[in-house]
C-alpha positions, 0 to 999 in steps of 0.5 A: 962705385966702391963706395956705392957696392959697399952701401948695398952690402950694408943694406942687405945685411940689415935687410937680412938682420930685420928678417931674422928678427922679424921671423924670430919675433913671430915663431916666439908669438906663435908659440905663446899664442898656442899655450893654454891660458886660464881666465883667473878663477876658471880652474876652480869652476872646472874643478867643481863641474868635474866633482858634480859629474863624478857625484852624478855618475855615482848616484846613477850607478846606486840608482841603477842597482837599486832598481835592478834590486826591485826587478828592473833591470836594464832601466833607461835613467836620464838625469838633468840639473838645474843649478839656482843662483844661491848654489843649490841644485834641482835634479830631475830623474827619468826613468824608463822601464816597460815593467815599471810603465805596465804596473801603474800608478800605485806601483809607481808611487810605491817605488818612488817612495822606495827610492826617496832614501837615495839621496844626492851625495852633496849638500843642497841638492834635491831630487825628482823622479819622473817615470817615462812611458 
């Protein structure tokens, strides 16, 4: 009987140790799983995207200031871009302002000419302006 009691104690201790080890392994696994992991090279892509985003905001601020100079305060500006395989980009700028729309096509063409000297502050980027009525 004493021998059976000792065996039960040994088994209980082993089970307790195994449970503790299993619990510790699971905690470590969850902690490692919660750490942020990046794929190789993904930081460079994010940095480039952030850089272009900052340049886009700067471009829109300059464009907004220029339109205000010409008497078009609070214009609606929408900027969309297409990135081509060679890394170049084409930006489509949509301008919405009732005063521009009411002025007609000749005034719009003159305004496009006046805005054409505002370039995007990065290489290999083209800009196309559109008026939205």
